Biotite code that builds the C-alpha atoms (Angstrom):
import biotite.structure as struc

atoms = struc.array([
    struc.Atom([-50.526, -143.568, 72.872], chain_id="A", res_id=1, res_name="MET", atom_name="CA", element="C"),
    struc.Atom([-50.442, -139.775, 72.638], chain_id="A", res_id=2, res_name="THR", atom_name="CA", element="C"),
    struc.Atom([-48.742, -137.543, 75.199], chain_id="A", res_id=3, res_name="GLU", atom_name="CA", element="C"),
    struc.Atom([-49.513, -133.892, 75.894], chain_id="A", res_id=4, res_name="VAL", atom_name="CA", element="C"),
    struc.Atom([-46.554, -131.514, 76.302], chain_id="A", res_id=5, res_name="LEU", atom_name="CA", element="C"),
    struc.Atom([-46.838, -128.156, 78.062], chain_id="A", res_id=6, res_name="ARG", atom_name="CA", element="C"),
    struc.Atom([-44.762, -125.185, 76.868], chain_id="A", res_id=7, res_name="TYR", atom_name="CA", element="C"),
    struc.Atom([-44.733, -121.678, 78.274], chain_id="A", res_id=8, res_name="GLU", atom_name="CA", element="C"),
    struc.Atom([-45.494, -119.033, 75.643], chain_id="A", res_id=9, res_name="VAL", atom_name="CA", element="C"),
    struc.Atom([-45.936, -115.300, 76.066], chain_id="A", res_id=10, res_name="GLY", atom_name="CA", element="C"),
    struc.Atom([-47.839, -114.822, 79.317], chain_id="A", res_id=11, res_name="SER", atom_name="CA", element="C"),
    struc.Atom([-49.497, -118.249, 79.212], chain_id="A", res_id=12, res_name="GLY", atom_name="CA", element="C"),
    struc.Atom([-48.999, -121.831, 78.185], chain_id="A", res_id=13, res_name="THR", atom_name="CA", element="C"),
    struc.Atom([-49.719, -124.003, 75.173], chain_id="A", res_id=14, res_name="VAL", atom_name="CA", element="C"),
    struc.Atom([-50.397, -127.737, 75.104], chain_id="A", res_id=15, res_name="LEU", atom_name="CA", element="C"),
    struc.Atom([-48.949, -129.770, 72.244], chain_id="A", res_id=16, res_name="VAL", atom_name="CA", element="C"),
    struc.Atom([-49.885, -133.304, 71.274], chain_id="A", res_id=17, res_name="GLU", atom_name="CA", element="C"),
    struc.Atom([-46.930, -135.672, 70.709], chain_id="A", res_id=18, res_name="ALA", atom_name="CA", element="C"),
    struc.Atom([-46.514, -139.409, 70.246], chain_id="A", res_id=19, res_name="ALA", atom_name="CA", element="C"),
    struc.Atom([-45.239, -140.999, 73.452], chain_id="A", res_id=20, res_name="ASP", atom_name="CA", element="C"),
    struc.Atom([-42.275, -142.483, 71.575], chain_id="A", res_id=21, res_name="ASN", atom_name="CA", element="C"),
    struc.Atom([-41.231, -139.086, 70.161], chain_id="A", res_id=22, res_name="SER", atom_name="CA", element="C"),
    struc.Atom([-37.618, -138.035, 70.527], chain_id="A", res_id=23, res_name="TYR", atom_name="CA", element="C"),
    struc.Atom([-37.149, -135.979, 73.702], chain_id="A", res_id=24, res_name="GLY", atom_name="CA", element="C"),
    struc.Atom([-40.465, -136.873, 75.352], chain_id="A", res_id=25, res_name="VAL", atom_name="CA", element="C"),
    struc.Atom([-39.111, -139.289, 77.969], chain_id="A", res_id=26, res_name="ASP", atom_name="CA", element="C"),
    struc.Atom([-37.556, -136.742, 80.384], chain_id="A", res_id=27, res_name="HIS", atom_name="CA", element="C"),
    struc.Atom([-40.090, -134.005, 81.244], chain_id="A", res_id=28, res_name="PRO", atom_name="CA", element="C"),
    struc.Atom([-41.962, -134.182, 84.549], chain_id="A", res_id=29, res_name="ALA", atom_name="CA", element="C"),
    struc.Atom([-45.647, -135.147, 84.435], chain_id="A", res_id=30, res_name="ARG", atom_name="CA", element="C"),
    struc.Atom([-48.080, -132.980, 86.432], chain_id="A", res_id=31, res_name="ASN", atom_name="CA", element="C"),
    struc.Atom([-51.234, -134.128, 88.271], chain_id="A", res_id=32, res_name="GLU", atom_name="CA", element="C"),
    struc.Atom([-53.296, -133.952, 85.035], chain_id="A", res_id=33, res_name="GLN", atom_name="CA", element="C"),
    struc.Atom([-50.838, -136.266, 83.268], chain_id="A", res_id=34, res_name="GLY", atom_name="CA", element="C"),
    struc.Atom([-49.400, -133.451, 81.138], chain_id="A", res_id=35, res_name="ILE", atom_name="CA", element="C"),
    struc.Atom([-45.651, -133.534, 80.540], chain_id="A", res_id=36, res_name="LEU", atom_name="CA", element="C"),
    struc.Atom([-44.112, -130.210, 81.519], chain_id="A", res_id=37, res_name="ASP", atom_name="CA", element="C"),
    struc.Atom([-41.197, -129.494, 79.197], chain_id="A", res_id=38, res_name="THR", atom_name="CA", element="C"),
    struc.Atom([-39.844, -126.708, 81.397], chain_id="A", res_id=39, res_name="GLY", atom_name="CA", element="C"),
    struc.Atom([-39.180, -124.675, 78.258], chain_id="A", res_id=40, res_name="ARG", atom_name="CA", element="C"),
    struc.Atom([-40.560, -121.630, 76.554], chain_id="A", res_id=41, res_name="ARG", atom_name="CA", element="C"),
    struc.Atom([-41.992, -122.368, 73.106], chain_id="A", res_id=42, res_name="LEU", atom_name="CA", element="C"),
    struc.Atom([-39.905, -119.539, 71.666], chain_id="A", res_id=43, res_name="GLU", atom_name="CA", element="C"),
    struc.Atom([-36.709, -121.159, 72.979], chain_id="A", res_id=44, res_name="ASP", atom_name="CA", element="C"),
    struc.Atom([-37.673, -124.567, 71.598], chain_id="A", res_id=45, res_name="ALA", atom_name="CA", element="C"),
    struc.Atom([-38.313, -123.115, 68.136], chain_id="A", res_id=46, res_name="LEU", atom_name="CA", element="C"),
    struc.Atom([-34.993, -121.236, 68.183], chain_id="A", res_id=47, res_name="ALA", atom_name="CA", element="C"),
    struc.Atom([-33.174, -124.561, 67.800], chain_id="A", res_id=48, res_name="SER", atom_name="CA", element="C"),
    struc.Atom([-34.253, -124.859, 64.131], chain_id="A", res_id=49, res_name="VAL", atom_name="CA", element="C"),
    struc.Atom([-33.303, -121.299, 63.123], chain_id="A", res_id=50, res_name="ARG", atom_name="CA", element="C"),
    struc.Atom([-29.744, -122.237, 62.069], chain_id="A", res_id=51, res_name="PRO", atom_name="CA", element="C"),
    struc.Atom([-31.152, -124.753, 59.545], chain_id="A", res_id=52, res_name="ALA", atom_name="CA", element="C"),
    struc.Atom([-33.414, -122.117, 57.996], chain_id="A", res_id=53, res_name="ALA", atom_name="CA", element="C"),
    struc.Atom([-30.548, -119.629, 57.790], chain_id="A", res_id=54, res_name="ARG", atom_name="CA", element="C"),
    struc.Atom([-28.219, -122.225, 56.211], chain_id="A", res_id=55, res_name="ALA", atom_name="CA", element="C"),
    struc.Atom([-30.805, -123.131, 53.561], chain_id="A", res_id=56, res_name="ALA", atom_name="CA", element="C"),
    struc.Atom([-31.344, -119.471, 52.644], chain_id="A", res_id=57, res_name="LEU", atom_name="CA", element="C"),
    struc.Atom([-27.629, -118.713, 52.488], chain_id="A", res_id=58, res_name="GLU", atom_name="CA", element="C"),
    struc.Atom([-26.876, -121.789, 50.345], chain_id="A", res_id=59, res_name="ALA", atom_name="CA", element="C"),
    struc.Atom([-29.630, -121.005, 47.836], chain_id="A", res_id=60, res_name="MET", atom_name="CA", element="C"),
    struc.Atom([-28.840, -117.266, 47.694], chain_id="A", res_id=61, res_name="ALA", atom_name="CA", element="C"),
    struc.Atom([-25.528, -118.114, 46.013], chain_id="A", res_id=62, res_name="GLU", atom_name="CA", element="C"),
    struc.Atom([-27.565, -119.249, 42.992], chain_id="A", res_id=63, res_name="LEU", atom_name="CA", element="C"),
    struc.Atom([-28.908, -115.672, 42.687], chain_id="A", res_id=64, res_name="THR", atom_name="CA", element="C"),
    struc.Atom([-32.542, -116.575, 42.060], chain_id="A", res_id=65, res_name="PRO", atom_name="CA", element="C"),
    struc.Atom([-35.201, -113.883, 41.786], chain_id="A", res_id=66, res_name="GLU", atom_name="CA", element="C"),
    struc.Atom([-36.948, -115.380, 44.796], chain_id="A", res_id=67, res_name="GLN", atom_name="CA", element="C"),
    struc.Atom([-36.225, -118.132, 47.326], chain_id="A", res_id=68, res_name="ILE", atom_name="CA", element="C"),
    struc.Atom([-38.898, -120.064, 49.180], chain_id="A", res_id=69, res_name="GLN", atom_name="CA", element="C"),
    struc.Atom([-37.901, -122.461, 51.939], chain_id="A", res_id=70, res_name="VAL", atom_name="CA", element="C"),
    struc.Atom([-40.477, -124.741, 53.546], chain_id="A", res_id=71, res_name="GLU", atom_name="CA", element="C"),
    struc.Atom([-39.946, -127.305, 56.264], chain_id="A", res_id=72, res_name="PHE", atom_name="CA", element="C"),
    struc.Atom([-41.856, -128.946, 59.075], chain_id="A", res_id=73, res_name="GLY", atom_name="CA", element="C"),
    struc.Atom([-40.968, -128.412, 62.722], chain_id="A", res_id=74, res_name="VAL", atom_name="CA", element="C"),
    struc.Atom([-41.851, -130.957, 65.349], chain_id="A", res_id=75, res_name="LYS", atom_name="CA", element="C"),
    struc.Atom([-41.760, -130.102, 69.058], chain_id="A", res_id=76, res_name="LEU", atom_name="CA", element="C"),
    struc.Atom([-39.788, -132.704, 70.980], chain_id="A", res_id=77, res_name="ALA", atom_name="CA", element="C"),
    struc.Atom([-40.199, -132.135, 74.696], chain_id="A", res_id=78, res_name="GLY", atom_name="CA", element="C"),
    struc.Atom([-36.930, -131.397, 76.461], chain_id="A", res_id=79, res_name="ASP", atom_name="CA", element="C"),
    struc.Atom([-35.075, -131.733, 73.137], chain_id="A", res_id=80, res_name="ALA", atom_name="CA", element="C"),
    struc.Atom([-36.679, -128.481, 71.933], chain_id="A", res_id=81, res_name="GLY", atom_name="CA", element="C"),
    struc.Atom([-37.724, -128.649, 68.302], chain_id="A", res_id=82, res_name="ALA", atom_name="CA", element="C"),
    struc.Atom([-36.504, -130.807, 65.441], chain_id="A", res_id=83, res_name="VAL", atom_name="CA", element="C"),
    struc.Atom([-37.022, -130.705, 61.691], chain_id="A", res_id=84, res_name="ILE", atom_name="CA", element="C"),
    struc.Atom([-39.796, -133.195, 60.932], chain_id="A", res_id=85, res_name="ALA", atom_name="CA", element="C"),
    struc.Atom([-39.326, -135.971, 58.393], chain_id="A", res_id=86, res_name="LYS", atom_name="CA", element="C"),
    struc.Atom([-42.489, -134.778, 56.635], chain_id="A", res_id=87, res_name="SER", atom_name="CA", element="C"),
    struc.Atom([-44.897, -131.888, 56.942], chain_id="A", res_id=88, res_name="SER", atom_name="CA", element="C"),
    struc.Atom([-47.635, -134.307, 58.004], chain_id="A", res_id=89, res_name="SER", atom_name="CA", element="C"),
    struc.Atom([-45.518, -135.193, 61.088], chain_id="A", res_id=90, res_name="ASP", atom_name="CA", element="C"),
    struc.Atom([-44.900, -131.538, 61.954], chain_id="A", res_id=91, res_name="ALA", atom_name="CA", element="C"),
    struc.Atom([-46.508, -129.330, 64.578], chain_id="A", res_id=92, res_name="HIS", atom_name="CA", element="C"),
    struc.Atom([-45.649, -126.295, 62.441], chain_id="A", res_id=93, res_name="PHE", atom_name="CA", element="C"),
    struc.Atom([-44.950, -125.940, 58.724], chain_id="A", res_id=94, res_name="VAL", atom_name="CA", element="C"),
    struc.Atom([-42.752, -122.912, 58.134], chain_id="A", res_id=95, res_name="LEU", atom_name="CA", element="C"),
    struc.Atom([-42.764, -121.292, 54.726], chain_id="A", res_id=96, res_name="ARG", atom_name="CA", element="C"),
    struc.Atom([-40.335, -118.433, 54.261], chain_id="A", res_id=97, res_name="MET", atom_name="CA", element="C"),
    struc.Atom([-40.002, -116.389, 51.101], chain_id="A", res_id=98, res_name="THR", atom_name="CA", element="C"),
    struc.Atom([-37.038, -114.163, 50.426], chain_id="A", res_id=99, res_name="TRP", atom_name="CA", element="C"),
    struc.Atom([-36.633, -111.739, 47.550], chain_id="A", res_id=100, res_name="ASN", atom_name="CA", element="C"),
    struc.Atom([-32.908, -110.926, 47.119], chain_id="A", res_id=101, res_name="PRO", atom_name="CA", element="C"),
    struc.Atom([-33.674, -107.678, 45.271], chain_id="A", res_id=102, res_name="ALA", atom_name="CA", element="C"),
    struc.Atom([-35.790, -106.371, 48.147], chain_id="A", res_id=103, res_name="ALA", atom_name="CA", element="C"),
    struc.Atom([-34.014, -107.678, 51.242], chain_id="A", res_id=104, res_name="ALA", atom_name="CA", element="C"),
    struc.Atom([-30.710, -108.973, 52.521], chain_id="A", res_id=105, res_name="ALA", atom_name="CA", element="C"),
    struc.Atom([-30.283, -112.355, 54.111], chain_id="A", res_id=106, res_name="LEU", atom_name="CA", element="C"),
    struc.Atom([-30.696, -112.242, 57.884], chain_id="A", res_id=107, res_name="PRO", atom_name="CA", element="C"),
    struc.Atom([-27.567, -110.647, 59.331], chain_id="A", res_id=108, res_name="GLY", atom_name="CA", element="C"),
    struc.Atom([-26.573, -108.896, 56.076], chain_id="A", res_id=109, res_name="GLU", atom_name="CA", element="C"),
    struc.Atom([-26.885, -105.236, 55.162], chain_id="A", res_id=110, res_name="GLU", atom_name="CA", element="C"),
    struc.Atom([-28.397, -103.872, 51.971], chain_id="A", res_id=111, res_name="ILE", atom_name="CA", element="C"),
    struc.Atom([-26.140, -101.343, 50.277], chain_id="A", res_id=112, res_name="THR", atom_name="CA", element="C"),
    struc.Atom([-27.351, -98.932, 47.621], chain_id="A", res_id=113, res_name="HIS", atom_name="CA", element="C"),
    struc.Atom([-24.941, -97.528, 45.067], chain_id="A", res_id=114, res_name="ASN", atom_name="CA", element="C"),
    struc.Atom([-25.567, -94.161, 43.535], chain_id="A", res_id=115, res_name="GLY", atom_name="CA", element="C"),
])
């Protein structure tokens, strides 16, 4: 069976389809339409996977490639926020980030120019 999760986003809401046996789906409160209210903002749920993206970029930057591309699936998990999906076909979002070390610093770093 499929469940519907409600997240607040911007000035409105978004409904997300999730399997009823998904991690984190068993605690939210169900409203009169049968929708599970996560009680979370979508932005806050997605923030839980940011450290993984940063770690992947930092680890690969040490190899000094010309360009780094990191791609991973993110699955929304009710009151658990968001988790990295086991495959992109299981994900609600597929994030693809490209970083060019010559043009930009890693998040949190400064670019210094000599000369």
